[in-house]
Backbone as a printed PyTorch tensor [residue, N CA C, xyz], in Angstrom:
tensor([[[-16.9350, -17.7210,  27.6560],
         [-16.2700, -16.6760,  27.2190],
         [-17.2530, -15.6460,  26.9890]],

        [[-17.0490, -14.4630,  27.7150],
         [-18.1490, -13.3450,  27.3440],
         [-17.6830, -12.5240,  26.2090]],

        [[-18.3630, -11.5410,  25.7930],
         [-18.2380, -10.8110,  24.4190],
         [-16.9870, -10.0920,  24.4500]],

        [[-16.4910,  -9.4580,  25.6510],
         [-15.2200,  -8.8080,  25.8930],
         [-14.0720,  -9.6750,  25.7640]],

        [[-14.2270, -11.0080,  26.0960],
         [-13.0830, -11.8920,  26.0000],
         [-13.0780, -12.2190,  24.4950]],

        [[-14.1080, -12.5320,  23.9660],
         [-14.0990, -12.9960,  22.4570],
         [-13.3810, -11.8140,  21.5800]],

        [[-13.7710, -10.4290,  21.9560],
         [-13.3720,  -9.3810,  21.2490],
         [-11.8190,  -9.1800,  21.3400]],

        [[-11.4680,  -9.3650,  22.5510],
         [ -9.9930,  -9.4490,  22.9770],
         [ -9.2030, -10.5200,  22.1670]],

        [[ -9.7840, -11.6470,  22.1340],
         [ -9.1850, -12.8010,  21.4800],
         [ -9.1410, -12.4120,  20.0270]],

        [[-10.2040, -12.1330,  19.4850],
         [-10.2740, -11.6950,  17.9700],
         [ -9.1680, -10.6480,  17.7300]],

        [[ -9.2600,  -9.7600,  18.6200],
         [ -8.1030,  -8.5530,  18.3240],
         [ -6.7310,  -9.0890,  18.3610]],

        [[ -6.3730,  -9.9290,  19.2420],
         [ -5.0860, -10.5720,  19.2920],
         [ -4.7650, -11.3140,  18.2760]],

        [[ -5.8320, -12.0370,  17.7600],
         [ -5.6190, -12.9710,  16.4720],
         [ -5.2820, -12.0050,  15.2550]],

        [[ -6.0430, -10.8490,  15.1930],
         [ -5.8860, -10.0020,  14.2180],
         [ -4.4520,  -9.5820,  14.1390]],

        [[ -4.1900,  -8.9440,  15.2300],
         [ -2.6830,  -8.3660,  15.4760],
         [ -1.5070,  -9.3470,  15.0940]],

        [[ -1.7860, -10.5930,  15.3300],
         [ -0.8030, -11.7330,  15.0880],
         [ -0.7450, -11.9370,  13.6800]],

        [[ -1.9610, -11.8760,  13.0870],
         [ -2.0610, -12.1820,  11.7590],
         [ -1.4170, -10.7820,  10.7360]],

        [[ -1.6340,  -9.6730,  11.2860],
         [ -1.1710,  -8.6160,  10.4430],
         [  0.2650,  -8.2360,  10.6870]],

        [[  0.8300,  -8.4500,  11.8320],
         [  2.0000,  -8.1030,  12.2190],
         [  3.1950,  -8.4740,  11.2680]],

        [[  3.2330,  -9.7890,  10.6670],
         [  4.2500, -10.0770,   9.6490],
         [  4.0410,  -9.0760,   8.4320]],

        [[  2.9220,  -8.7840,   8.0380],
         [  2.6580,  -7.8760,   6.9080],
         [  3.1300,  -6.4770,   7.1500]],

        [[  2.9230,  -6.0340,   8.3580],
         [  3.3680,  -4.6940,   8.7940],
         [  4.9270,  -4.6530,   8.8410]],

        [[  5.4610,  -5.8340,   9.2870],
         [  6.9080,  -5.8270,   9.4660],
         [  7.6630,  -5.8890,   7.8900]],

        [[  7.0040,  -6.4730,   7.1320],
         [  7.3270,  -6.6440,   5.6420],
         [  7.2100,  -5.1640,   5.0610]],

        [[  6.1300,  -4.7600,   5.2870],
         [  5.9410,  -3.1940,   4.5440],
         [  6.8750,  -2.3550,   5.0770]],

        [[  7.3560,  -2.4060,   6.3000],
         [  8.2760,  -1.5200,   6.9180],
         [  9.6150,  -1.7980,   6.2010]],

        [[  9.9830,  -3.0400,   6.1540],
         [ 11.2750,  -3.4970,   5.5840],
         [ 11.2640,  -2.9660,   4.1230]],

        [[ 10.2110,  -3.1080,   3.4490],
         [ 10.2920,  -2.5890,   1.8760],
         [ 10.3420,  -1.0240,   1.9470]],

        [[  9.6360,  -0.3840,   2.6770],
         [  9.6310,   1.0520,   2.9280],
         [ 11.1680,   1.4990,   3.1240]],

        [[ 11.7050,   0.8830,   4.1230],
         [ 13.1420,   1.1290,   4.4050],
         [ 14.1770,   0.9740,   3.3910]],

        [[ 14.1120,  -0.2540,   2.8300],
         [ 14.9850,  -0.5440,   1.8240],
         [ 14.7670,   0.2760,   0.4300]],

        [[ 13.6450,   0.5570,   0.2210],
         [ 13.3960,   1.4900,  -1.0620],
         [ 13.9510,   2.7370,  -0.7120]],

        [[ 13.6560,   3.2500,   0.4270],
         [ 14.1190,   4.5020,   0.8430],
         [ 15.7270,   4.5210,   0.8220]],

        [[ 16.3030,   3.6400,   1.4510],
         [ 17.8990,   3.6310,   1.4800],
         [ 18.4740,   3.6220,   0.2540]],

        [[ 18.0400,   2.5030,  -0.5220],
         [ 18.5270,   2.1690,  -1.8290],
         [ 18.2600,   3.0400,  -2.9180]],

        [[ 17.0860,   3.6590,  -3.0380],
         [ 16.5510,   4.2080,  -4.1440],
         [ 15.9240,   5.6560,  -3.9670]],

        [[ 15.8150,   6.0040,  -2.6530],
         [ 15.2260,   7.2440,  -2.3400],
         [ 13.5760,   7.2630,  -2.7820]],

        [[ 13.0280,   6.1230,  -2.6190],
         [ 11.5920,   5.9870,  -2.8540],
         [ 10.8710,   5.3700,  -1.8050]],

        [[  9.4080,   5.5490,  -1.8220],
         [  8.6530,   4.8560,  -1.0100],
         [  7.8000,   4.0860,  -1.8080]],

        [[  7.0270,   3.2710,  -1.1450],
         [  6.0330,   2.1720,  -1.9830],
         [  5.2370,   3.0660,  -2.8990]],

        [[  4.6500,   4.1490,  -2.4440],
         [  3.7390,   4.9480,  -3.3130],
         [  4.4660,   5.4390,  -4.5290]],

        [[  5.7740,   5.8740,  -4.1770],
         [  6.5850,   6.5530,  -5.2330],
         [  6.9300,   5.4080,  -6.2600]],

        [[  7.0980,   4.0780,  -5.8510],
         [  7.4390,   3.0900,  -6.8380],
         [  6.1490,   2.9260,  -7.6000]],

        [[  4.9600,   3.0610,  -6.9680],
         [  3.6260,   2.9200,  -7.7180],
         [  3.4590,   3.8480,  -8.7520]],

        [[  3.8970,   5.0990,  -8.4500],
         [  3.6750,   6.1520,  -9.3010],
         [  4.5150,   6.0140, -10.5370]],

        [[  5.9570,   5.7330, -10.2710],
         [  6.9300,   5.4710, -11.2780],
         [  6.4670,   4.1380, -12.3390]],

        [[  5.8940,   3.3860, -11.7210],
         [  5.3560,   2.1520, -12.4470],
         [  4.1900,   2.6310, -13.3360]],

        [[  3.2850,   3.2510, -12.9160],
         [  2.2420,   3.6500, -13.6540],
         [  2.5760,   4.5890, -14.7250]],

        [[  3.4800,   5.5280, -14.4570],
         [  3.9480,   6.4820, -15.4400],
         [  4.7860,   5.6890, -16.5950]],

        [[  5.4650,   4.6510, -16.1790],
         [  6.1270,   3.7550, -17.1010],
         [  5.4690,   2.9570, -17.9580]],

        [[  4.3590,   2.5320, -17.5140],
         [  3.3780,   1.7830, -18.1320],
         [  2.4510,   2.4610, -19.1950]],

        [[  2.6830,   3.7050, -19.1720],
         [  1.8170,   4.5430, -19.9930],
         [  2.7590,   5.1140, -21.0750]],

        [[  2.1490,   5.4700, -22.2870],
         [  2.8150,   6.2970, -23.4230],
         [  2.5330,   7.6410, -23.1610]],

        [[  3.4900,   8.5470, -23.1960],
         [  3.2170,  10.1860, -22.8380],
         [  3.0750,  10.4580, -21.4940]],

        [[  2.1880,  11.5380, -21.5390],
         [  1.7700,  12.1070, -20.1870],
         [  0.5740,  11.6220, -19.6260]],

        [[  0.6420,  11.5100, -18.3480],
         [ -0.6060,  11.0160, -17.4740],
         [ -1.0740,  12.0360, -16.4780]],

        [[ -2.4260,  12.3500, -16.5550],
         [ -2.9380,  13.4040, -15.7510],
         [ -2.7200,  12.8300, -14.1660]],

        [[ -2.4020,  13.7480, -13.3400],
         [ -2.3950,  13.5740, -11.8670],
         [ -3.5120,  12.9610, -11.3150]],

        [[ -4.7030,  13.4060, -11.6590],
         [ -5.8790,  12.6200, -11.1790],
         [ -6.0060,  11.2060, -11.6040]],

        [[ -5.4730,  10.7300, -12.6570],
         [ -5.3960,   9.2800, -13.0540],
         [ -4.4990,   8.6230, -12.0660]],

        [[ -3.3170,   9.3580, -11.7030],
         [ -2.4590,   8.5640, -10.7610],
         [ -3.2350,   8.4620,  -9.2830]],

        [[ -3.7850,   9.4090,  -9.0010],
         [ -4.4870,   9.4300,  -7.6890],
         [ -5.5440,   8.1480,  -7.6900]],

        [[ -6.2180,   7.9790,  -8.7410],
         [ -7.3460,   6.9930,  -8.8650],
         [ -6.4740,   5.5860,  -8.6860]],

        [[ -5.2830,   5.4350,  -9.5130],
         [ -4.7580,   4.2080,  -9.5440],
         [ -3.9370,   3.7140,  -8.2490]],

        [[ -3.4190,   4.7210,  -7.7410],
         [ -2.7510,   4.2740,  -6.4660],
         [ -3.3420,   4.5110,  -5.2550]],

        [[ -4.6990,   4.9240,  -5.2190],
         [ -5.6120,   4.9190,  -4.2650],
         [ -5.0180,   5.8470,  -3.0100]],

        [[ -4.6940,   7.0280,  -3.3600],
         [ -4.2570,   7.9970,  -2.4930],
         [ -4.7540,   9.3450,  -2.8590]],

        [[ -4.7190,  10.3070,  -1.8390],
         [ -5.3580,  11.5940,  -1.9440],
         [ -4.6580,  12.4080,  -3.0360]],

        [[ -5.3820,  13.5240,  -3.4670],
         [ -4.6930,  14.4500,  -4.2720],
         [ -3.6420,  15.1750,  -3.7960]],

        [[ -3.9520,  15.6570,  -2.5950],
         [ -2.7310,  16.3090,  -1.8190],
         [ -1.5890,  15.4740,  -1.5340]],

        [[ -1.7960,  14.4110,  -1.0780],
         [ -0.6540,  13.4500,  -0.8950],
         [  0.1150,  13.0420,  -2.1490]],

        [[ -0.7180,  12.7790,  -3.2310],
         [  0.0400,  12.4560,  -4.4650],
         [  0.9220,  13.7250,  -4.9330]],

        [[  0.3890,  14.8560,  -4.6640],
         [  0.9490,  15.9940,  -5.1710],
         [  2.2040,  16.2970,  -4.3770]],

        [[  2.2230,  15.8600,  -3.2050],
         [  3.5700,  16.1160,  -2.5330],
         [  4.7260,  15.0890,  -2.9350]],

        [[  4.1400,  13.9660,  -3.0220],
         [  5.0470,  12.7660,  -3.3880],
         [  5.5550,  13.2150,  -4.9370]],

        [[  4.7590,  13.7580,  -5.9230],
         [  5.1420,  14.0440,  -7.1870],
         [  6.3520,  15.1290,  -7.1240]],

        [[  6.0240,  16.1580,  -6.1320],
         [  6.9690,  17.2540,  -5.8510],
         [  8.3930,  16.6850,  -5.5670]],

        [[  8.3840,  15.6040,  -4.5750],
         [  9.5140,  14.9360,  -4.2580],
         [ 10.2320,  14.1430,  -5.3890]],

        [[  9.4270,  13.4140,  -6.2000],
         [  9.9220,  12.7280,  -7.2690],
         [ 10.6030,  13.6780,  -8.3740]],

        [[  9.9340,  14.8640,  -8.4630],
         [ 10.3560,  15.9160,  -9.5490],
         [ 11.6850,  16.5740,  -8.9330]],

        [[ 11.7110,  16.7850,  -7.7430],
         [ 13.0800,  17.4880,  -7.2260],
         [ 14.2320,  16.5320,  -7.5740]],

        [[ 13.9070,  14.9610,  -7.3540],
         [ 14.8600,  14.0780,  -7.5130],
         [ 15.2210,  13.6750,  -8.8530]],

        [[ 14.4720,  14.4390, -10.0170],
         [ 14.5400,  14.2320, -11.2320],
         [ 14.1480,  12.9440, -11.9750]],

        [[ 13.1140,  12.3890, -11.1080],
         [ 12.4050,  11.0900, -11.6120],
         [ 11.2330,  11.1640, -12.4360]],

        [[ 10.5970,  12.6210, -12.2970],
         [  9.3210,  12.6160, -13.1110],
         [  9.4060,  14.2200, -13.5480]],

        [[  8.9040,  14.5460, -14.7600],
         [  8.6010,  15.8060, -15.1560],
         [  7.1040,  16.1400, -14.9630]],

        [[  6.7990,  17.3300, -14.7610],
         [  5.3120,  17.8470, -14.4280],
         [  5.0960,  18.9720, -15.5030]],

        [[  3.9750,  18.7500, -16.2050],
         [  3.5150,  19.7600, -17.1680],
         [  2.2580,  20.2250, -16.8210]],

        [[  1.9130,  21.4420, -16.9000],
         [  0.5620,  22.1100, -16.9210],
         [ -0.2270,  21.7610, -18.0560]],

        [[ -1.4000,  21.4200, -17.8430],
         [ -2.2790,  21.2360, -19.0290],
         [ -2.8710,  22.4160, -19.6690]],

        [[ -3.0580,  22.4230, -21.0210],
         [ -3.3530,  23.5220, -21.6900],
         [ -4.5820,  24.1260, -21.6200]],

        [[ -5.6250,  23.1650, -21.2600],
         [ -7.0070,  23.3460, -21.0710],
         [ -7.3760,  23.8920, -19.7570]],

        [[ -6.5450,  23.8140, -18.6040],
         [ -6.7410,  23.9160, -17.2410],
         [ -5.3730,  24.1000, -16.6310]],

        [[ -5.1910,  25.4210, -16.4030],
         [ -3.8190,  25.8350, -15.8830],
         [ -3.7080,  25.2030, -14.5030]],

        [[ -4.5660,  24.8880, -13.6050],
         [ -4.2910,  24.1880, -12.3530],
         [ -4.0090,  22.7590, -12.5330]],

        [[ -4.4080,  22.0440, -13.6570],
         [ -4.1180,  20.6030, -13.5660],
         [ -2.6840,  20.3300, -14.3590]],

        [[ -2.1710,  19.1710, -13.9000],
         [ -0.9560,  18.6610, -14.2710],
         [ -0.9540,  17.4940, -14.9800]],

        [[  0.0200,  17.1070, -15.7740],
         [  0.2520,  15.7870, -16.3900],
         [  1.6280,  15.5570, -16.0080]],

        [[  1.9970,  14.1500, -15.9790],
         [  3.2140,  13.8510, -15.5190],
         [  3.7400,  12.9620, -16.6640]],

        [[  5.1450,  12.7190, -16.5480],
         [  5.8010,  11.8270, -17.5450],
         [  7.0390,  11.2930, -16.5120]],

        [[  7.4430,  10.0370, -16.7580],
         [  8.7350,   9.4750, -16.0250],
         [  9.9450,   9.9180, -16.8570]],

        [[ 10.9530,  10.2040, -16.1370],
         [ 12.3340,  10.6480, -16.6650],
         [ 13.1560,   9.3100, -16.9350]],

        [[ 14.1330,   9.4680, -17.5570],
         [ 15.2160,   8.4080, -17.7400],
         [ 15.8160,   8.1030, -16.3970]],

        [[ 15.8250,   8.9020, -15.3300],
         [ 16.2680,   8.8020, -14.0420],
         [ 15.2810,   8.0020, -13.5030]],

        [[ 13.9900,   8.2980, -13.5840],
         [ 12.8980,   7.6120, -12.8600],
         [ 12.7470,   6.1620, -13.4050]],

        [[ 13.0200,   5.8840, -14.7260],
         [ 13.0260,   4.7130, -15.4080],
         [ 14.0780,   3.8050, -14.7070]],

        [[ 15.2310,   4.3200, -14.4090],
         [ 16.3600,   3.6060, -13.7550],
         [ 16.1290,   3.3000, -12.4440]],

        [[ 15.4830,   4.3380, -11.7090],
         [ 15.1360,   3.9690, -10.3330],
         [ 14.0550,   2.9080, -10.2720]],

        [[ 12.9440,   2.9580, -11.1480],
         [ 12.1100,   1.9290, -11.0530],
         [ 12.6260,   0.6260, -11.2600]],

        [[ 13.6020,   0.4390, -12.5070],
         [ 14.1040,  -0.7620, -12.6510],
         [ 14.8960,  -1.3640, -11.4200]],

        [[ 15.7350,  -0.5570, -10.8470],
         [ 16.6020,  -0.9910,  -9.6430],
         [ 15.5950,  -1.3470,  -8.4810]],

        [[ 14.5510,  -0.4980,  -8.1900],
         [ 13.7650,  -0.7790,  -7.0740],
         [ 12.8980,  -2.0450,  -7.3090]],

        [[ 12.5880,  -2.3620,  -8.6620],
         [ 11.8910,  -3.6630,  -8.9350],
         [ 12.8570,  -4.8510,  -8.3970]],

        [[ 14.1350,  -4.7450,  -8.5610],
         [ 14.8750,  -5.8820,  -8.1580],
         [ 14.9920,  -5.9050,  -6.7740]],

        [[ 14.9630,  -4.8300,  -6.0970],
         [ 15.0270,  -4.7960,  -4.6250],
         [ 13.7220,  -5.4710,  -3.9880]],

        [[ 12.4610,  -4.8770,  -4.7190],
         [ 11.2450,  -5.3930,  -4.0680],
         [ 11.2020,  -6.9320,  -4.3000]],

        [[ 11.5730,  -7.4890,  -5.4940],
         [ 11.4640,  -8.7780,  -5.7430],
         [ 12.4260,  -9.5940,  -4.7110]],

        [[ 13.4380,  -9.0550,  -4.5240],
         [ 14.5180,  -9.7480,  -3.4460],
         [ 13.7980,  -9.8150,  -2.1810]],

        [[ 13.3910,  -8.8970,  -1.8500],
         [ 12.7100,  -8.9290,  -0.3780],
         [ 11.5510,  -9.9220,  -0.3850]],

        [[ 10.6790,  -9.6020,  -1.2070],
         [  9.3730, -10.5330,  -1.3530],
         [  9.6310, -11.9650,  -1.6050]],

        [[ 10.8320, -12.3330,  -2.0760],
         [ 11.1400, -13.6560,  -2.3810],
         [ 11.9250, -14.4070,  -1.3170]],

        [[ 12.4890, -13.7700,  -0.4140],
         [ 13.0930, -14.2530,   0.7480],
         [ 12.3750, -15.3090,   1.5500]],

        [[ 13.1840, -16.4990,   1.8360],
         [ 12.4500, -17.5360,   2.5800],
         [ 11.9940, -17.0160,   3.9260]],

        [[ 12.8110, -16.1820,   4.4920],
         [ 12.5260, -15.7980,   5.8460],
         [ 11.5470, -14.6120,   6.0880]],

        [[ 11.0380, -14.1340,   4.7900],
         [ 10.1750, -12.8430,   4.8090],
         [  9.0560, -12.9880,   5.8120]],

        [[  8.8770, -12.1520,   6.6670],
         [  7.7940, -12.2030,   7.7430],
         [  6.6060, -12.5980,   7.3410]],

        [[  6.0730, -12.1210,   6.0750],
         [  4.7310, -12.4810,   5.5920],
         [  4.5500, -13.9810,   5.3110]],

        [[  5.6810, -14.7380,   5.1560],
         [  5.5150, -16.1880,   4.8740],
         [  4.8140, -16.8740,   6.0620]],

        [[  5.0610, -16.2120,   7.1810],
         [  4.2190, -16.8640,   8.2960],
         [  2.7980, -16.6530,   8.3910]],

        [[  2.3510, -15.8490,   7.3790],
         [  0.9640, -15.6070,   7.3480],
         [  0.2920, -16.9210,   6.8060]],

        [[ -0.3740, -17.4990,   7.4710],
         [ -1.1630, -18.8940,   6.9850],
         [ -2.5960, -18.6610,   6.8920]],

        [[ -3.0090, -19.8030,   6.2090],
         [ -4.5880, -19.7950,   5.9700],
         [ -5.0480, -20.3580,   7.4100]],

        [[ -4.3390, -21.0030,   8.1750],
         [ -4.7770, -21.4440,   9.4820],
         [ -5.0600, -20.2590,  10.4190]],

        [[ -4.1460, -19.2400,  10.3780],
         [ -4.1920, -18.1480,  11.1580],
         [ -5.5900, -17.3750,  10.7440]],

        [[ -5.6190, -17.1890,   9.5790],
         [ -6.9590, -16.4440,   8.8860],
         [ -8.1650, -17.1670,   9.3240]],

        [[ -8.0300, -18.3670,   9.1160],
         [ -9.3050, -19.4150,   9.4570],
         [ -9.5120, -19.2370,  10.9640]],

        [[ -8.6590, -19.2450,  11.8790],
         [ -8.8190, -19.2030,  13.4150],
         [ -9.5150, -17.8000,  13.6180]],

        [[ -8.9530, -16.6940,  12.9990],
         [ -9.6170, -15.5030,  13.3740],
         [-10.9430, -15.3420,  12.7870]],

        [[-11.4380, -15.8750,  11.5210],
         [-12.6860, -15.8970,  11.1460],
         [-13.5660, -16.6980,  11.9440]],

        [[-12.9320, -17.6800,  12.4940],
         [-13.8450, -18.6970,  13.4300],
         [-14.3810, -17.8280,  14.6410]],

        [[-13.2810, -17.1290,  15.2000],
         [-13.7720, -16.3560,  16.2970],
         [-14.7290, -15.4210,  16.0450]],

        [[-14.5710, -14.7250,  14.9260],
         [-15.4230, -13.6820,  14.6210],
         [-16.9030, -14.2020,  14.1350]],

        [[-16.8520, -15.4700,  13.8720],
         [-18.2820, -16.0450,  13.3740],
         [-18.5720, -16.9740,  14.3790]],

        [[-18.1830, -16.8070,  15.5440],
         [-18.7560, -17.9870,  16.6270],
         [-20.1200, -17.5800,  16.9730]],

        [[-21.0600, -18.6600,  17.3700],
         [-22.3040, -18.3300,  17.5240],
         [-22.6520, -17.1300,  18.5330]],

        [[-22.1250, -17.1270,  19.6290],
         [-22.2590, -15.8850,  20.3770],
         [-21.9860, -14.5750,  19.8290]],

        [[-20.8250, -14.5890,  18.8790],
         [-20.5160, -13.1330,  18.2020],
         [-21.7420, -12.7920,  17.2400]],

        [[-22.1700, -13.9260,  16.5750],
         [-23.2370, -13.7400,  15.4870],
         [-24.2580, -13.1590,  16.3490]],

        [[-24.7520, -13.8340,  17.4600],
         [-26.1240, -13.5880,  18.1620],
         [-25.9250, -12.2030,  18.5280]],

        [[-24.8880, -11.7090,  19.0600],
         [-24.5630, -10.1300,  19.6760],
         [-24.8030,  -9.2800,  18.5470]],

        [[-24.3090,  -9.5020,  17.4350],
         [-24.3300,  -8.7820,  16.2070],
         [-25.7020,  -8.5180,  15.7280]],

        [[-26.5130,  -9.7410,  15.7210],
         [-27.9670,  -9.6440,  15.3200],
         [-28.6780,  -8.8490,  16.3150]],

        [[-28.4280,  -9.0410,  17.6660],
         [-29.0350,  -8.2760,  18.7100],
         [-28.9190,  -6.8390,  18.4720]],

        [[-27.7430,  -6.2600,  18.2640],
         [-27.4500,  -4.9630,  18.0280],
         [-28.1350,  -4.4730,  16.8960]],

        [[-28.2440,  -5.0970,  15.8840],
         [-28.8780,  -4.7840,  14.4330],
         [-30.3530,  -4.6220,  14.7820]],

        [[-30.8910,  -5.3690,  15.7440],
         [-32.2930,  -5.3630,  15.8930],
         [-32.5670,  -4.0990,  17.0400]],

        [[-31.5330,  -3.5700,  17.6530],
         [-31.7490,  -2.5590,  18.4490],
         [-31.6930,  -1.1740,  17.6510]],

        [[-31.0330,  -1.0610,  16.4420],
         [-30.8810,  -0.0010,  15.7000],
         [-31.9270,   0.5840,  14.9910]]])
């Protein structure tokens, strides 16, 4: 088996491994949207705000949910339009915002938590098929002697 064959095999194994996760993620996104007008990131924002007392700086939210500031700002705008969060300008910097969850946001968070747990605990959830054996096969392909030698040869050429 040459390098291209091994690369194709590794890619095929990787796609087989992540496909159930992608399917589960798409289902979660769909159900949260249909039932609660939320996306996964919106759930994360509401959870973060609910877990804190008082107002939370926008920069703190970006850090904790690992999204860019422009993306989080758009999301906050949507949550604010739906009445799930309140946005306040900071006194020290007129450009910066602090956020707080509203009662409506808390209700949406609670309801969406039940939806999430229901989906993730289903017996036939696609990610249940993600096994240690699949991951092991993928890592075996990636760490086969020929792959390791090729990587070492490329490192020596650099």
